[in-house]
C-alpha positions as CSV (number, residue, x, y, z in Angstrom):
1,M,-6.3,7.2,2.9
2,I,-6.0,5.6,-0.5
3,V,-9.1,7.3,-2.0
4,T,-8.0,10.8,-1.2
5,S,-4.3,10.2,-1.9
6,Q,-4.5,8.1,-5.0
7,V,-8.0,7.8,-6.6
8,L,-9.3,11.4,-6.4
9,P,-6.1,13.0,-7.7
10,A,-5.9,10.6,-10.6
11,V,-9.5,11.2,-11.5
12,R,-8.9,14.9,-11.3
13,V,-6.0,14.6,-13.7
14,L,-8.0,12.8,-16.3
15,V,-11.2,14.9,-15.9
16,A,-9.2,18.2,-16.0
17,K,-7.2,17.1,-19.1
18,D,-10.4,16.0,-20.9
19,L,-12.2,19.3,-20.1
20,I,-9.1,21.4,-21.3
21,E,-7.8,19.3,-24.2
22,T,-11.0,17.8,-25.7
23,H,-13.6,20.3,-24.8
24,E,-11.2,23.3,-25.0
25,L,-12.2,24.9,-21.7
26,K,-9.9,27.4,-20.0
27,P,-8.3,26.2,-16.7
28,T,-10.2,28.9,-14.8
29,I,-13.5,27.4,-16.0
30,V,-12.4,23.9,-15.3
31,A,-11.3,24.9,-11.8
32,H,-14.8,26.4,-11.2
33,K,-16.6,23.3,-12.5
34,M,-14.4,21.0,-10.4
35,G,-14.4,23.1,-7.2
36,L,-10.6,23.6,-7.4
37,T,-8.2,26.5,-7.7
38,P,-6.8,27.3,-11.2
39,A,-3.3,26.5,-9.8
40,A,-4.5,23.1,-8.7
41,V,-5.9,22.4,-12.2
42,T,-2.6,23.5,-13.7
43,Q,-0.7,21.1,-11.4
44,Y,-3.0,18.2,-12.3
45,V,-2.8,18.8,-16.0
46,S,1.0,19.2,-15.9
47,G,1.5,16.0,-13.9
48,A,2.7,17.7,-10.7
49,R,-0.2,16.2,-8.8
50,G,-2.1,12.9,-9.0
51,G,-0.1,10.9,-11.5
52,R,0.5,7.5,-9.8
53,L,-2.8,5.8,-10.7
54,V,-3.5,7.7,-14.0
55,H,-2.1,5.0,-16.3
56,A,-4.1,2.2,-14.7
57,L,-7.3,4.2,-15.0
58,Q,-6.6,5.0,-18.6
59,E,-6.3,1.2,-19.4
60,S,-9.8,0.3,-18.1
61,E,-12.7,0.7,-20.5
62,R,-15.1,0.7,-17.6
63,V,-13.3,3.6,-16.0
64,K,-13.1,5.5,-19.3
65,R,-16.9,5.2,-19.6
66,L,-17.5,6.5,-16.1
67,L,-15.0,9.3,-16.6
68,D,-16.9,10.3,-19.8
69,R,-20.1,10.3,-17.8
70,L,-18.5,12.5,-15.1
71,V,-17.2,14.9,-17.7
72,S,-20.6,15.1,-19.5
73,E,-22.2,16.0,-16.2
74,L,-19.6,18.7,-15.5
75,L,-20.2,20.2,-19.0
76,K,-23.8,20.8,-18.2
77,A,-24.9,24.4,-17.4
78,Q,-26.3,23.1,-14.1
79,P,-24.4,20.0,-13.2
80,D,-26.2,17.6,-10.8
81,Q,-24.0,17.2,-7.7
82,Y,-25.6,13.8,-6.9
83,A,-25.0,12.5,-10.4
84,S,-21.3,13.6,-10.2
85,M,-21.0,12.0,-6.8
86,A,-22.6,8.8,-8.0
87,A,-20.2,8.6,-10.9
88,V,-17.2,9.0,-8.5
89,C,-18.7,6.3,-6.2
90,E,-19.0,4.0,-9.2
91,L,-15.4,4.8,-10.2
92,C,-14.2,3.7,-6.8
93,R,-16.2,0.5,-7.0
94,V,-14.8,-0.4,-10.4
95,I,-11.2,0.5,-9.3
96,R,-11.6,-1.9,-6.4
97,E,-13.1,-4.6,-8.5
98,E,-10.2,-4.3,-11.0
99,H,-7.6,-4.4,-8.2
100,M,-6.0,-1.1,-9.3
101,L,-5.2,-0.1,-5.7
102,C,-3.3,-3.2,-4.6
103,K,0.2,-1.7,-5.1
104,F,-0.8,1.3,-2.9
105,C,-2.6,-0.5,-0.2
106,D,-1.2,-1.0,3.3
107,S,-3.8,-3.6,4.3
108,S,-2.2,-6.4,2.4
109,A,-2.9,-10.1,2.7
110,K,0.2,-10.5,4.9
111,I,-1.4,-8.4,7.6
112,E,-4.4,-10.6,8.0
113,G,-2.6,-13.9,7.2
114,R,-4.5,-14.4,4.0
115,A,-3.0,-16.0,0.9
116,Q,-4.7,-13.3,-1.2
117,C,-5.9,-9.8,-0.2
118,D,-9.6,-9.1,-0.7
119,A,-9.8,-6.0,1.4
120,C,-11.2,-3.9,-1.4
121,L,-13.9,-6.4,-2.3
122,R,-15.0,-6.7,1.4
123,L,-16.0,-3.0,1.5
124,P,-19.7,-2.2,1.3
125,R,-21.0,-1.5,-2.2
C-alpha cells in the first residue's frame, strides 16, 4: 500500500529530523513521541528508511506547513492524538492533490484505459 510504504516513512523522516535537528531532542525522546523504537528513528534520520518521497515533500509549501503543525503537536507535553491524526490525513490529501505519488502508483491510467490517471483524486476526502 502506497501510504504505508511511501507516505508514512517519508513523513517520519522529516518529522524525526525536525525534532532532532531543529528542536534538539534526543532520538529516544523522539521515538517515544512518535511511537517508534529508537533504532527506527535512527534509521529514518540516517536515510536507511523512508527516503523515496522525502524530496517531493520538502518541495511543497503546503506539506511543509502541515509538517510544522504535526511537529508542533508532538512537541506538546500532552499531544492530541486526534490533532496529529488529522494532520496526517491532511498531508495525504495534499500529497494526492499535488500528484506526488504518481511514480509509485500501480493503478495507472493504462490499467483503466484512461488518458490521464485520476485515482488519487477519486478517493474520498
